[in-house]
C-alpha positions as CSV (number, residue, x, y, z in Angstrom):
1,M,114.0,92.9,76.3
2,T,116.9,91.0,78.0
3,G,117.3,87.4,76.8
4,E,115.1,87.9,73.6
5,T,116.2,87.3,70.3
6,M,115.2,89.3,67.3
7,V,115.6,88.3,63.6
8,H,116.3,91.1,61.2
9,E,117.0,90.6,57.4
10,V,120.7,91.4,58.0
11,Y,121.2,90.0,61.6
12,T,119.9,88.2,64.4
13,L,120.1,89.9,68.0
14,R,120.0,88.4,71.5
15,C,119.6,91.2,74.0
16,G,121.7,90.4,77.1
17,G,122.0,92.4,80.5
18,S,125.6,92.6,80.8
19,A,128.0,95.0,79.6
20,L,129.4,92.2,77.1
21,V,128.5,92.7,73.5
22,V,129.7,89.9,71.2
23,S,129.8,90.7,67.5
24,M,129.7,87.9,64.8
25,P,130.0,89.7,61.5
26,H,131.3,86.9,59.4
27,C,129.2,83.9,60.4
28,G,126.3,84.7,57.7
29,T,125.8,82.4,54.7
30,G,122.6,84.3,53.0
31,L,122.9,85.8,49.6
32,F,120.2,88.5,48.2
33,D,118.2,87.4,45.2
34,G,120.1,87.4,41.9
35,L,123.7,87.2,43.6
36,E,124.0,83.3,43.2
37,A,123.8,83.4,39.8
38,R,126.8,85.9,39.4
39,L,129.1,84.1,41.4
40,T,131.8,81.5,40.4
41,P,131.2,77.9,41.2
42,E,134.4,78.1,43.8
43,A,132.6,81.0,45.4
44,L,129.3,79.2,46.0
45,D,131.0,77.1,48.3
46,L,131.3,80.2,50.7
47,A,134.5,79.0,51.9
48,D,135.8,82.2,53.5
49,T,132.8,82.2,55.8
50,D,133.3,82.3,59.7
51,W,131.8,78.9,59.9
52,H,129.7,77.8,63.2
53,I,130.8,80.8,65.3
54,P,127.3,81.1,67.1
55,E,127.4,77.5,68.0
56,L,130.9,77.6,69.0
57,Y,130.3,80.5,71.3
58,D,127.2,79.1,72.9
59,F,128.7,79.7,76.2
60,A,128.6,83.7,75.9
61,A,125.0,83.4,77.1
62,E,126.3,82.4,80.5
63,F,127.9,85.9,80.7
64,D,124.3,87.1,79.9
65,A,126.2,88.8,76.7
66,T,124.5,90.6,73.8
67,I,125.0,88.7,70.8
68,I,124.6,90.2,67.3
69,A,125.3,87.6,64.5
70,A,125.3,88.5,60.6
71,R,122.9,86.5,58.6
72,L,124.2,87.6,55.0
73,S,127.4,86.3,53.5
74,R,130.6,88.6,53.8
75,Y,130.6,87.9,50.1
76,V,127.6,90.7,50.0
77,V,129.4,93.0,52.0
78,D,132.2,92.8,54.6
79,L,130.8,94.2,57.9
80,N,134.5,94.4,59.4
81,R,135.6,96.8,56.5
82,P,135.2,100.4,56.7
83,S,132.3,101.6,54.4
84,S,134.8,103.9,52.5
85,G,136.5,100.7,51.3
86,E,140.0,101.8,52.5
87,S,142.6,99.1,53.2
88,L,142.8,97.8,56.7
89,Y,146.3,96.5,56.1
90,P,148.1,99.0,53.4
91,G,150.7,97.2,51.7
92,Q,149.4,93.7,52.2
93,A,147.0,91.4,50.4
94,T,143.6,91.5,51.9
95,T,139.8,91.6,50.9
96,G,137.7,94.5,50.5
97,L,134.4,95.9,51.4
98,C,132.6,94.0,48.6
99,P,135.0,91.4,47.9
100,T,135.7,90.4,44.4
101,T,138.4,87.5,45.1
102,L,138.3,84.5,47.5
103,F,140.8,84.5,50.2
104,D,143.1,82.3,47.8
105,G,142.9,85.0,45.2
106,R,140.5,83.3,42.7
107,P,137.8,85.4,41.2
108,L,134.5,85.4,43.2
109,Y,132.3,86.6,40.4
110,L,131.9,85.3,36.7
111,A,133.5,87.7,34.2
112,G,131.7,91.0,33.9
113,A,129.4,90.4,36.8
114,E,131.5,92.3,39.6
115,P,129.6,95.1,41.3
116,D,130.1,98.7,40.1
117,A,130.3,101.8,42.7
118,A,126.6,102.3,42.8
119,E,125.9,98.6,43.5
120,I,128.5,98.9,46.5
121,A,127.0,102.0,47.6
122,G,123.7,100.5,47.9
123,R,124.9,97.2,49.6
124,V,126.4,99.6,52.3
125,A,123.2,101.3,52.8
126,S,121.0,98.3,52.9
127,Y,123.2,95.9,54.5
128,W,126.2,97.4,56.3
129,Q,124.4,100.3,58.0
130,P,121.6,98.4,59.8
131,Y,124.3,95.9,61.2
132,H,126.3,98.9,62.5
133,A,123.4,100.7,63.8
134,A,122.3,97.8,65.7
135,L,125.9,97.3,67.4
136,A,126.2,100.8,68.0
137,A,122.9,100.8,69.7
138,E,123.6,97.8,71.8
139,L,127.0,99.3,72.8
140,D,125.2,102.6,73.9
141,R,122.3,100.5,75.9
142,A,125.3,98.6,77.6
143,K,127.2,101.6,78.3
144,A,124.2,103.4,79.7
145,A,123.4,100.5,82.0
146,H,126.7,99.6,83.2
147,G,128.9,102.7,82.7
148,R,131.0,100.9,80.2
149,A,130.7,98.4,77.1
150,L,133.0,95.4,76.3
151,L,132.9,94.5,72.8
152,W,134.4,90.9,71.6
153,D,134.5,90.7,67.9
154,A,134.3,86.8,67.1
155,H,136.0,85.6,63.9
156,S,137.5,82.2,62.5
157,I,139.7,81.4,59.4
158,R,141.6,78.7,57.9
159,G,145.0,78.2,59.5
160,V,146.8,78.3,56.1
161,V,145.9,80.9,53.7
162,P,149.3,81.8,51.8
163,R,148.1,84.6,49.9
164,L,147.3,86.4,53.3
165,F,150.0,85.3,55.5
166,E,152.8,83.0,55.5
167,G,153.0,79.8,57.2
168,R,150.2,78.8,59.8
169,L,148.7,81.2,62.1
170,P,148.8,80.6,65.8
171,D,145.6,79.0,67.0
172,L,144.2,82.2,68.9
173,N,144.9,85.3,67.2
174,I,144.0,88.2,69.7
175,G,143.8,91.5,68.3
176,T,143.5,94.9,70.2
177,A,144.6,97.3,67.7
178,R,148.1,97.4,69.1
179,G,146.8,98.5,72.5
180,A,144.6,101.1,71.0
181,S,141.2,99.4,71.6
182,M,141.3,98.7,75.5
183,S,143.2,99.8,78.5
184,P,146.8,98.5,79.2
185,D,145.6,96.7,82.3
186,R,142.7,94.8,80.4
187,R,145.0,94.0,77.4
188,A,147.6,92.6,80.1
189,R,145.0,90.2,82.1
190,V,143.8,89.2,78.4
191,A,147.2,88.1,77.4
192,A,148.0,86.5,80.6
193,A,144.6,84.5,80.5
194,A,145.5,83.4,77.0
195,A,149.1,82.3,77.8
196,A,147.6,80.3,80.9
197,A,144.8,78.6,79.3
198,A,146.1,78.1,75.6
199,G,149.5,76.6,76.4
200,P,148.5,73.9,78.8
201,A,145.5,72.9,76.5
202,G,148.0,72.6,73.6
203,Y,147.1,75.7,71.5
204,T,149.3,78.6,70.3
205,H,148.3,82.1,70.6
206,V,149.5,85.7,69.8
207,V,148.4,89.2,70.7
208,D,148.5,91.6,67.8
209,G,150.1,89.5,65.3
210,R,149.2,89.4,61.8
211,F,145.6,90.4,62.7
212,V,145.5,93.4,65.0
213,G,141.6,93.9,64.7
214,G,139.4,95.0,61.8
215,H,137.0,97.9,61.2
216,I,134.8,97.0,64.4
217,T,137.6,96.6,67.0
218,R,139.4,99.7,65.6
219,S,136.4,102.1,65.4
220,Y,134.5,101.0,68.4
221,G,137.2,100.4,70.8
222,R,137.7,103.8,72.3
223,P,138.6,103.2,76.2
224,D,138.7,107.0,77.0
225,Q,134.8,106.9,75.9
226,G,133.8,103.7,78.0
227,V,133.9,101.0,75.2
228,E,136.8,98.5,75.1
229,A,137.3,95.9,72.2
230,I,138.9,92.8,71.3
231,Q,138.9,90.7,68.2
232,M,139.4,87.0,68.2
233,E,140.6,85.3,65.1
234,L,140.6,81.4,65.8
235,V,142.1,78.8,63.5
236,Q,139.1,76.8,62.2
237,E,141.1,73.7,62.7
238,T,140.6,73.9,66.4
239,Y,136.6,73.3,66.2
240,M,135.8,72.1,62.8
241,E,136.9,70.6,59.4
242,E,138.2,73.7,57.8
243,N,139.1,71.9,54.5
244,G,135.9,71.5,52.9
245,P,133.1,71.6,51.6
246,P,131.1,70.7,53.9
247,F,132.9,72.4,56.6
248,S,131.6,70.3,59.1
249,F,131.3,71.3,62.8
250,L,133.6,69.0,65.2
251,P,131.9,68.7,68.6
252,E,134.9,67.0,70.2
253,R,137.4,69.7,69.1
254,A,135.0,72.5,70.0
255,A,134.4,71.0,73.7
256,R,138.5,71.5,74.0
257,I,138.7,75.0,72.8
258,R,135.7,76.4,74.4
259,P,137.3,76.3,78.0
260,V,140.0,78.4,76.6
261,L,137.9,80.8,74.8
262,K,135.8,81.1,77.9
263,A,139.0,82.0,80.1
264,V,140.2,84.8,77.9
265,M,136.5,86.1,77.7
266,A,136.3,85.9,81.4
267,A,139.5,88.1,81.7
268,F,138.7,90.5,79.3
269,I,135.2,90.9,81.3
270,G,136.9,91.4,84.4
């Protein structure tokens, strides 16, 4: 029912009444039983989490959005990677379906404790599949009700991760699968709204830069089938202390960036 929130082992789901579906695949911090003992002390900080994304996007309820948010850590399984494990950025450093390294390249697992192929397949079945089944069902529900579905995939990342990219990222990194995940008109509106909102507020932005969208944006964004998708990769410094732990949420910073995110989201919906 619209407005109700369901809690599943893998995700929480708020059912909204509009065409907008917001996915938060990397905000979870849960680990399944026994995994903690296999991780390095550095990994236990969960530093590569998209921290506080549900709190940052509290305004999405104003759009009556459906919101699906992961409960488990991306260290269990990365919901924004293909279940096949193929690389989304061939030739570039990245992290995998069941990552074995942190973003900075340090080992995630104690020596000899990495998952084998059978365990990875089990994680896909137990954790990856339920999230994607729920996401696909909500997109179908939105499309049935409105004739279309609009998917916003919400992410955040440290602004400087030398192993993954050079220099510092722009504050807002908008991915449209190089234009394949949404119509040209919608992409132009989003780009214009980002320029109009981000620049005057003191933020930088890019469309289809280092991050063009992960598996969710690329696989669900099918404008010809009534589903358009965007990935927003936000530099964490804009709303939190990114050099942690404790990775604290900073309300004053969040209050500055929220109107920018809201303006871009409104353009995406429009």
